[in-house]
C-alpha positions as MATLAB code, in Angstrom:
seq = 'MIGKLQSNKVKDAVKLFDYIHSLDNQKLADAIAKHQKNLNKNLEHFIQVNIGNELQKSGIPVGELDAFYNYCVNEINLKIIGLMVIPPIEQKPDKYFKSLNELNKSLSLENISMGMSADYIEAIKYGSTFVRVGSSIFGSRS';
ca = [
      92.514  121.910  -88.862;
      91.352  119.641  -91.605;
      90.839  115.752  -90.939;
      89.377  113.498  -87.814;
      90.392  115.390  -84.591;
      89.979  113.174  -81.317;
      88.674  114.819  -78.009;
      92.428  113.542  -76.587;
      93.952  116.388  -79.188;
      91.025  118.698  -79.120;
      93.410  121.307  -76.635;
      96.503  121.467  -78.836;
      94.304  121.930  -82.018;
      92.531  124.806  -80.583;
      95.964  126.489  -79.415;
      96.942  125.956  -83.165;
      94.267  126.486  -85.659;
      91.329  129.011  -86.149;
      89.127  127.059  -88.413;
      88.521  123.397  -87.515;
      86.817  121.303  -90.746;
      85.688  118.541  -88.913;
      83.292  118.643  -86.074;
      81.533  115.882  -86.137;
      80.052  114.410  -82.774;
      78.953  116.109  -79.407;
      81.573  114.542  -77.464;
      83.766  116.398  -79.953;
      82.052  119.558  -79.734;
      81.615  119.536  -76.197;
      85.819  119.710  -75.408;
      85.782  121.820  -78.513;
      83.463  124.560  -76.627;
      85.316  123.981  -72.900;
      88.781  124.631  -74.258;
      88.298  127.642  -76.423;
      86.943  129.117  -72.967;
      89.724  128.254  -71.214;
      91.748  129.764  -73.482;
      89.629  132.195  -74.366;
      89.651  131.821  -78.210;
      86.895  131.328  -80.507;
      87.771  129.475  -83.156;
      85.461  129.217  -86.671;
      84.040  125.524  -87.486;
      82.466  123.562  -89.997;
      79.931  120.692  -89.489;
      81.038  117.634  -91.326;
      78.177  116.224  -92.775;
      77.845  112.237  -93.203;
      75.602  112.749  -96.592;
      76.353  109.645  -98.054;
      75.170  107.486  -95.025;
      78.562  105.642  -95.470;
      79.407  103.574  -92.353;
      83.613  103.945  -92.862;
      83.038  108.001  -92.867;
      82.582  110.413  -90.123;
      80.116  113.031  -90.088;
      76.430  113.738  -88.877;
      73.386  111.885  -90.041;
      71.412  114.372  -92.226;
      68.629  113.838  -90.422;
      70.355  114.986  -87.751;
      71.621  118.124  -88.539;
      69.717  120.943  -87.520;
      69.532  119.512  -83.621;
      73.155  118.864  -83.637;
      73.483  122.483  -85.130;
      71.376  123.996  -82.398;
      73.438  122.037  -79.598;
      76.706  123.498  -81.035;
      74.983  127.105  -81.139;
      72.417  127.497  -78.798;
      74.114  125.197  -76.192;
      78.027  125.747  -76.058;
      78.324  128.586  -78.077;
      80.285  127.501  -80.827;
      80.737  129.714  -83.623;
      79.388  127.383  -87.085;
      80.413  129.135  -90.303;
      79.057  126.678  -92.614;
      78.921  122.742  -93.985;
      81.535  119.946  -94.955;
      81.666  116.868  -97.035;
      83.781  114.065  -98.091;
      81.162  112.812 -100.945;
      81.351  108.836 -101.630;
      84.472  108.262 -103.602;
      83.100  105.886 -106.065;
      80.141  108.120 -107.570;
      79.882  111.414 -108.772;
      80.077  114.617 -106.327;
      77.811  116.631 -108.040;
      74.485  115.635 -105.918;
      75.938  115.215 -102.526;
      77.297  119.017 -103.494;
      74.210  120.550 -104.616;
      72.731  118.612 -101.381;
      74.993  119.908  -99.037;
      74.379  123.809 -100.414;
      71.145  123.545  -99.830;
      71.468  121.874  -96.304;
      73.993  125.140  -95.922;
      71.190  127.400  -97.133;
      68.528  125.790  -94.754;
      70.478  126.689  -91.806;
      71.415  130.283  -92.989;
      75.121  129.809  -93.004;
      77.615  131.332  -95.571;
      80.279  129.122  -96.122;
      80.760  125.524  -97.273;
      83.605  123.362  -97.008;
      83.652  120.693  -99.618;
      85.883  119.831 -102.886;
      89.384  117.717 -103.079;
      92.056  117.746 -105.459;
      90.110  115.929 -107.915;
      86.722  117.525 -107.237;
      86.981  121.155 -106.817;
      86.319  122.203 -109.831;
      82.799  120.737 -109.481;
      82.514  121.344 -105.661;
      82.823  125.764 -106.568;
      79.866  125.449 -109.433;
      77.782  124.819 -106.162;
      79.322  127.653 -103.823;
      81.829  126.005 -102.286;
      84.039  128.793 -100.425;
      86.542  126.440  -99.073;
      88.504  123.584 -100.926;
      90.767  121.181  -99.512;
      93.542  120.659 -102.285;
      96.248  118.749 -100.210;
      97.231  116.207 -102.556;
      97.394  118.536 -105.784;
      99.913  120.466 -102.916;
     101.631  117.770 -101.374;
     101.086  114.720 -103.671;
      99.209  111.754 -103.058;
      99.746  110.152 -100.004;
     102.039  106.177 -100.056;
];
């Protein structure tokens, strides 16, 4: 599952997907944990980090990442495999990719979901293991 996930859609998402790339708040984490337990399924998750502190974007602020990660892993038993970022569109993504890679390493996570159709090559240079290239496959959104 890539993209914003509303908590009222979690039950369907848990049934359908093996990965969620956009875990971005505690309410969502709690709903996922509940439905995973009810459906006896253990998805793999990426925590979305709002690395550019953009008001219009979802994601955990960098300053709250450690606490959120520890909550997800230690209190509600979610399998966090990495971090995810969508850098600010008006800026070069390199510094954000580098920062996310450092944050990922600080949590000893092995996977990183960063890079989209326009910047996936730069993301791979900074350690991305999952790229999201939907518009290259499906075309631009209208």
